[in-house]
C-alpha positions, 0 to 999 in steps of 0.5 A: 349637676348637669348630665353629660347628655345635656352638656354635649347637646348645649355645646353642639348648639353653641358651636353651631354644629346643628343646622335647621332649615325646613325650607331647603332640607338637607339630603343625606347619602341614604336619600333621606331629606332632613330639616336638621343636620348635625355636623360633629366634625366642628368639635375638632376646631374647639380644643376644650370641647374636643378634649371633653368629648374624647375624655367622656367617650374614653370614660364610657369605654373604661367603665363598660369595656375595661378589657379593651385592647384596641380602638377602631375609628369609622372613616372618615368622621370618627378617625380624629376622635377615635385616635384621640380616645386611643391616645387617652386610653394608651391603646393601639388605633386602627380605622375602617374604610367604607369599602376596601381601597381599590389600589395598593394592598386593597385594605379596608382596615388600616393599621395593625390589629391581631385576630381576637383583639378586644376592640371598641368602635368609635363613631361620630354620629349614628343615623340609619346605622348602616355605615357604622354597622358595616364597619363592625362587620368588616372587623368581625370578618377580619377576626376582630372581637368587637365589644361594642360601639360608642358615638357622640350623637344618635338621631335615635331612629327606630331603624337604627335601634333595630339594626344594632339589636339584630347585629348584637352590637351594643351602642352608647352615645354621649347625647341624642336627638331627643335631648338635643331638641329639648335643649334647643327649645329651652334655649330658644334655638328652635321655636314652638312651631318647629317642634311638631315638624321635627317630631314628624320627621323624627318618626318618618325620616325615610318619607318626610318631605318627599311628597312635596318634591 
């Protein structure tokens, strides 16, 4: 039976959520240049896939964190997925802004959550891990008991892995960069000549492409 990792990777390729453009690299908020971009928001436009992805994430949470009381989504990419997962699990839902809003109540955490509530954070994608961990820090400052995080996809950067270890936050993902590249190569989505470039970027994403700028 095909693993969930490979099923999700294939699905991302099928819906064209993965874009490859080495000639005109994508620029991330971090300033990093990337020859590849994964847009998990496209999942929301495909009902069957959306249902499968949220169900698989809900199953991870049920199995690993059976005492979960609240689901928290990271704004903005994981709000929709997080809410759907909370609905499946019949749990309260909250979401975390990147920073406190500059009007009204000035809240960073939207929704109702009690101190000590056992909470699992939902993300759509993990790159450097900075924004994801910023959300968990906001929850912890508010007195929330963060059990762990689950995400659809991770680029598997060493920097992110170290950041999660240092923050003592467990991370589970449905699929990852290595599986995605493997499936993309098998299905002809990327060519043999692309593999070396994608490996090179994967291991030095902060400097890749900048010498040519």
